[in-house]
N, C-alpha and C positions, 0 to 999 in steps of 0.2 A: 571731404569735398562737398560743396553745396550742390543741392539738386538744381537742375535747369529751371529757369524761370518760365512762366507761361508764354512769354513772348519768344523765348528761345525754342520752346517746343513747337509753337505754331510756325516759326520761321523754318524749322527743319521739315515740317509737314508740307510747307509751301513748295518744297523741292520735289515732292512726289507728284508725278504727272499721271493723270488718269489715262490708261492705255488706249481707250477708245475715243474719248473726247479731246485728248491731247492738251489738257489744261490742268493747272494745279488743283489738287483736291480741295484745298482751302477756298479757292475761288468758286468752286462748284457746291459749296455748303455740304460737303461730304463728311467733314469732321464734326461729329456730334460732341465729343469731349476728348481731352487729353490731360493727363495729370501725372505729376512726378511725386514719388514717395521717398521717405528716408531709406537709405541703404542702396540707392541707385535704381530702384524699380520705377518703370514708367508704364502707364496703361492708357491705351487709346481705343476709342470707339468710332468706327468709320461706317458711314451709311453707303450702301450700295444702291444703284439705281433700281435694280430689280432683284428678286430673290435668286433667280437662276443666273446671275451675272457670270459669264465664262471667265472673267479676269479676276475672280476673287482671290485666287492664290497669288497672282502677280501683285495685286494691291497690298495684300498682307505682307508679302516679302519686301516690297518697296518701303512700306511704312516702317516695318521693323528695322530695315537697314538705315533709313534716315534718322530715326530716333536713337539707334544704337551708336551712331557716330558722335553724339553729343558727349561732352566731358562729364564724367561722373555717372553715366548710365551703364548699369551692369546687366539689366534684364528688361525686356520689353514684352508686354502682352497686348495683343490686338484682338478686339472683338468686332465682328461684323454684324450690322443690322441692316434694315431695308428702309428706304425712304417711304414716307406716307404719300398718299395721292396729292396732298397739298404741297409737300416738298418737291415732288416730281414736277408739279405745275410751275413751281418757282424756278426749278432748274431749267425747264424749257423756256420760260420767259427770260431767264438770265442768258441763255444761249442765243435765242432768236430775237429777243427784244420784246418789250411790252406791246401787246396788241398786234403782234405779227400775224399776217394772214397766210393761209395755206397757199402755196404757189411754188414756182420754180425760182429759187433764189438767184440763180445765174442770169436770169432775165431782168432782175431788179436794176433800177437806174443807178444805184450806188455800187453795183457789183463790178469788181475789177478783175474777176477771174477770166483768164483766157481759156477758151474751150476749143479743143481740137478733136475732130471726128476722124479717126484713122480708117481709111477706106481702101478697098481693092476691087478690081474688076472681077477677079475670080479667086477661088480658094487655093491654098497651097503655096502662097507667096511669102508666108511668114509674117503676116500682118499682126497677129496676136503677140508673137515673140518680139517684134519691133515695138509694139505698144508697151509691153511690160518693161522691156529694157530701157526705153526712153523715160518711162515713169520713174524707175529706180535711179537712173542717171540724174534726172532733174531733182529728185528728193535728196540725193547725195550732195547736190550743190546748195542745199539749204532751202529749197522751195517747198511749199506745201502743195502736195500733189494728190489727186484722186483719180481712180479709174472706174468707169461704168462699163461692165462687160455687156454690151448691147447685142452681142451675137447670141441670141436666145437659144437657137437650135444647136449651135456649135460652141457653146461656152467652154473656155479653156483657161481663162485668166487665173482663177484660184489655184489650179494645179501648177501653172507656170510661176506663180509667186510662192508656192509651197505652203499655202494656208488651207486648213480645213475647218477653221473657226466659223461658227454660225454668227450672224448678226444679232445684236441685242436689241430687243424691242422695248421702248419706254413709252407705253400707251400707243399713240399713233406714230411716234417718231422712231426711226430705225437707225441704230448706230452701226456704221460699217466696220468690219474688222480692219486691222492695220497690219500690213506685211512689208518689211523692209522700209518702214516709214512712209508707205503709200496706203491711203485709204481706198478700199475696194468693195464693190458690190457686184454680185452676179446671181443670175437665176440658179446657177449651180449650187448656191448656198441654201436653196430652198427645196431642192429635190433630193430624194433618197438615192444614194449610190450613183449609178450611171444611167438613171432613168431618163428616157427621151422626153422632150417637150414637144407636144404635137398641138400647136395653137394656130389659129388663123390670124389674119391681119389685125382685127380689133383687139385681140388679146395681147398681141405683141406691142401695140401702141400703149395699151393700158399698163403693161408691165414696165415699159420704159418711162412712162409718165410717173408711175409710183416711185421708181428709182430716183428720179430727179426731184420729186416733190417731198416724199416722206423720209428719204435718207438724209441724215444730218451730216454733211461733209465739213461744216464750218467754213471759215474764210480760206479758200484755196487760191493759190497763185495760178495753178494750171489744172484743168480737168481734161482727161483723155477719155474718149469713147471708142471702144473696140467694136467697130461695126461688122456686120456680116458681109460677105462678098456681094457685089452687084449693086443694083439700084432699086431694090424692092421696098417693101413696107417700112422697114426700120429706117432706111435712108430718108424716106419721105417724112417719117415721124420725127426724126432728129431735126430736119429742116423746119418742121412746124413747131416743135417744142423748144428748140434752141436756135432761133433764127440768126444769132450772132456767131454760131460755131463756124470755125474754119476747117477746111478739109485737108488732111494729109493723105496723099495717094501713095500707096506702096505697090511696087511692081518688081518684076525680075527683068534682066537685060533682054530677054527674048522679045523679038518684035511683035509676035502674036500676043504675048502677055501685055505689052504696052498698048496695043490696039484695044484690048478689052478694058484695061485700066483707064483709058481715056474717057470711057463712058462714065466711070465712077467719079471722075473729077468734073466732067462736063455737066453733070447734073446740077452743079452750082449755078450755072447760067439760068436754069429754070427755077431754082429755089432762092436765088438772090444771095447766095453765100459766097465766101471767098475761098480760094485754094491757097493754103499756106505754103505748099511746096510738094515736091516729089521725092520719094525715098526709093532707091534702087537696092533691093536685097538680093543675096546670092550672086553678087557681081562676078566673082572669080574664085578659084581655088588655088591657094599657094601650095606648090609641090615641095617635096623635101629638098630639092636642089635650089630652091629659091625662085624658080620660074613660076609663072601662073598659067592656069588653064581656065578658059572661059567656057564652062560647061553649058551655059544657057545663052550663048551668044554674047553680044555686046551692044551698047548704045541705046538700049530700050529706055532707060531712065532719062537720058538727054533728049531723045526723040519725044518722049511723053511731055517733058517740061516745055519744049518748044511748041508742041501742038496745043497744050493747054494755055500757053501764053497767048497764042493767036485766038483761041476760043474765048478766053476771058477778056481779051483786049487789055491785058495788064501782065507784067512780068511774073512768071511762075518759076521759082528757083529749084534746081536739082540740089536738094539739101545734103545729100551724101550717098555713097555707095558702100554697102556692107558686104564684106567677103563671106564666102562659105567657111564655116568653122565647126568642126565636130563638137568643140567645147560649148558652142552656143546651144546646140541640140541637147547635149548632156546636161547643161545647166537648166534648160527648160524642163527636162524629165525629172531633175532633182529638186525643182522649185527654188533654184538659186540662179537668178539671171547672171549672164556672163559679165555684165558691167560691174557686178559686185564680186563674182567668183574669180574672174581672171581679167582685171581691168587693164593689164598690159597687152592683152591679145589684140590682134588687128581688128577683129570684129567689135570688140568692146570699145576700142578707141574711135572707130568709125561712128558707133552709136553715140558715144559721149560727145563727139564733135557735132553731131546733129542736135543733140540735147542742148549743147552750148548755144547754137543758133536760135533755138526756141526760147532758151532762158534769158537771153539778152534783150528780147523784145519786151518793152515795158508794159506793165498792166495799164490798159488804156484808160485815159481820162476823157476821151472824146465824148462829148454829149453829157458828161457827168455834171450835175448841179452841185456846186460847192457850198451853196447856202450863204454866200457873201453878200452883205447889204451895206450901203453907205452908212457911215456913222452919223 
């Protein structure tokens, strides 16, 4: 049997997607060489972005698998090398474009990414769990999704996604880990163990700014920010750094919780942002006999949506009500969001329905310059 041609070898390698950049390794100039020999042996040399790339084993496995699938191939050898400084500079230019300036890409005129800041008036309402499950549900629908864990003091997103992978640094560019097809960055990836972060306001702003500036998310459909509770430094920084971000307010049915959550949404009046909607979490508990128990009262989400509609002078929708579910908590502890672990559960279906409402909103072209000129 004839050995595969060079074009066949490169076509096979074009199916190998870099785990962090989510693009074919052939497009990223990661393939230094690939050659077929008599007897069915194939040898490939692949360039890693940095020497300590945490995905080296994954890349080796995927390259081996892709080449082994070719007719006539009986043995595959893969050697890994590291990009030179010039090659890394070329990679960054290929990703960001020639002459790209440092800045927040989501604020660019040509950015179509919808940015949602998930907020709550107080802690303990399940805001982070909602954020992670919405992200995974959106990614499962085929959207490109990222999460910024902006809750610097109470970071929890990496654990909820079940990832302990550290980001890869390519010079000044940071590549975020990917979990369940969601790109994620968190201060928890930069501290050892369960070490607390004790920073004042300026440091919080700088950390958030670096996440938005130096982390390469690529072209996302949706970016979710998991905000800390309340209307403090981070909420103000998000408004300054991402003025087009829309606020998703999470509350429980309890009237007192809705009162506090109203402040988290009403800050949009001062910052000039929009409120994308209200999500009521822990709405009810389904008992073994099929009846429901409203442990935290009822109506808080609907009340909050009506109040915010009046405050914003525009309709604010109650996007959904998520029931209490032990599996949701168990999935968070195990790093497997319920929308993936048990998609048929009531909580997962409620979360997926909310994700569906966010997913059908088109990426905005309002104000976008299309570069069309008369012939």
